[in-house]
C-alpha positions, 0 to 999 in steps of 0.5 A, spaced: 469 501 488 470 496 483 470 491 488 462 492 491 461 492 483 463 485 482 460 482 488 453 485 486 454 483 479 456 476 481 450 476 486 445 478 481 448 472 476 446 467 481 439 470 483 437 471 475 440 463 474 436 461 480 430 465 477 431 461 470 432 455 474 425 456 477 421 458 471 425 452 467 421 448 472 414 450 471 414 456 476 411 462 475 414 470 475 412 471 483 414 463 485 420 463 481 423 469 485 421 466 492 424 460 489 431 464 487 431 467 494 430 461 498 435 458 494 441 463 493 439 468 498 443 464 504 449 464 500 448 472 497 447 473 505 454 470 506 458 473 501 456 480 502 457 479 510 464 476 509 466 482 504 463 487 509 467 484 514 473 484 511 473 491 509 471 494 516 477 490 519 482 495 514 479 501 518 483 499 525 490 502 520 492 508 522 492 511 515 485 516 515 485 514 507 485 507 508 480 507 514 475 511 509 476 506 504 474 501 509 468 503 511 466 506 504 467 500 500 463 495 507 458 500 506 458 499 499 458 491 499 452 492 504 448 496 499 449 492 493 446 486 497 440 489 499 440 492 491 440 485 488 436 481 494 430 486 493 430 488 485 431 482 481 426 478 486 421 485 484 422 485 477 422 478 476 415 477 480 412 483 476 415 481 469 414 474 469 407 473 471 406 467 466 408 459 468 414 455 464 416 461 460 423 459 460 423 452 456 429 452 453 434 447 456 440 450 460 447 448 456 451 443 458 456 446 462 451 449 466 447 443 467 454 439 469 457 445 474 449 444 477 449 437 478 456 438 481 454 443 486 448 438 487 453 432 489 457 437 493 450 439 497 448 432 499 455 430 502 456 435 506 448 435 508 450 427 510 457 428 513 457 436 516 463 435 521 468 433 516 467 438 511 467 443 518 474 439 519 477 440 512 475 448 512 478 449 519 485 445 516 484 450 510 483 456 514 489 455 519 493 454 513 491 460 510 492 464 517 499 461 518 501 462 510 498 470 511 503 471 518 509 469 513 508 474 508 512 480 508 510 487 505 513 488 498 513 493 493 518 497 488 516 504 486 518 503 479 512 498 479 507 503 480 509 508 475 505 509 468 507 504 463 511 509 459 517 507 456 520 514 456 519 515 463 522 508 465 528 510 461 529 517 464 529 513 471 534 509 468 539 514 466 537 518 473 540 511 476 546 511 471 549 519 472 545 521 478 546 515 483 539 514 484 532 517 483 530 516 490 533 520 496 534 518 503 535 524 508 538 525 514 536 532 518 541 535 522 539 540 527 543 544 532 542 549 537 545 556 538 548 561 533 554 563 536 561 562 532 562 555 537 555 552 535 556 554 528 563 550 528 560 544 532 554 543 526 560 544 520 563 538 525 557 534 526 554 535 518 561 532 517 560 526 521 553 525 519 556 525 512 561 520 512 556 516 515 552 516 510 557 516 505 559 510 508 553 506 507 554 501 501 547 502 498 549 509 498 551 511 490 551 519 492 551 524 498 550 531 497 551 536 503 554 542 506 560 538 507 560 536 499 561 543 498 566 544 503 570 538 501 570 541 494 571 549 496 577 545 500 581 543 494 579 549 490 582 554 496 585 550 502 585 556 507 578 559 506 575 555 512 569 556 515 568 564 512 570 561 505 563 556 506 559 561 509 560 566 504 559 561 498 553 558 501 549 566 502 550 567 494 546 560 492 540 560 489 534 560 494 532 553 490 539 551 491 540 553 498 533 550 501 537 543 499 542 544 504 540 548 509 533 550 513 529 557 511 528 557 519 531 554 525 538 550 525 538 544 521 541 542 515 540 536 510 544 531 508 542 527 501 544 520 500 542 517 493 540 510 492 537 506 486 530 503 485 530 498 491 525 494 494 521 497 500 524 492 505 531 494 502 529 501 504 526 500 510 532 496 513 537 502 510 533 508 514 534 503 520 542 502 518 543 510 517 539 511 524 543 507 527 550 509 524 548 517 524 546 517 531 552 514 532 556 520 529 553 525 533 553 522 540 560 526 542 555 532 540 552 536 545 544 538 542 545 536 536 540 530 533 539 527 527 532 524 523 532 519 518 527 521 513 524 522 506 518 520 502 522 513 500 524 512 507 517 514 510 513 510 505 517 504 507 516 505 514 509 507 515 506 502 509 509 495 512 505 495 519 498 497 514 499 492 509 501 486 515 494 488 518 
């Protein structure tokens, strides 16, 4: 990963600068390599170790993909440290054998930073308790701030930077009420006439519950077709609805009824919302649709959809 490359590059630069510093002091290549390991090695150990531990902590998440990434990145950090701490000193000792090869003075910025670090190092050595206290306060402040963070992201922000694609998303929001679907899956038992009548009634109540939410801009289900048929042929009844659905193409029918099993979809469209808003919307719909079907025996409803599931499942992982 890029993070491992950055860590290895940073440690390598520190090791190279330490070797250069040793050479400028008149040390030979092997002596400068030994000097760099003693001077910079402990800091490289700390940076690599803390990074590896931090990456390993994300393996406790329930996502297999993120767990694999955590292990690979943690092992990559350790491997990068081993490569830096062995390769650079070894090549320095082999290729730089004469003493004092580097006599060019350091740049003013480098000298200034080195002097600042020297002053800081001496002060820490004199008063370690003070700096431990300050570091502990910073750590506690960071922990408190991290617990206040809420997972926030918006799907449109992760789309490719393509004006035509963004324009198409805005047009879907304007013409279709949104590009995001929140789905309510209604399931029922039995295939008798009474069961089907109860299922149609339950779908109607779920449809009305989804449609009543202020964030839902457009609702599509068997109930929407029934309402349209009722306006066209008020006396058609359930038989007309059944005949109309039977004549629908398969790709349309799959958006309404499950090909296997007794289940139907009620789809509510919403504009591009932030993940927290979608999560709250899914919770509201779960409560509203559950209340709508409470009077029916053997009927269940489940709020699903890519947006709802990703918003719900990503929040615990991001909080970790």
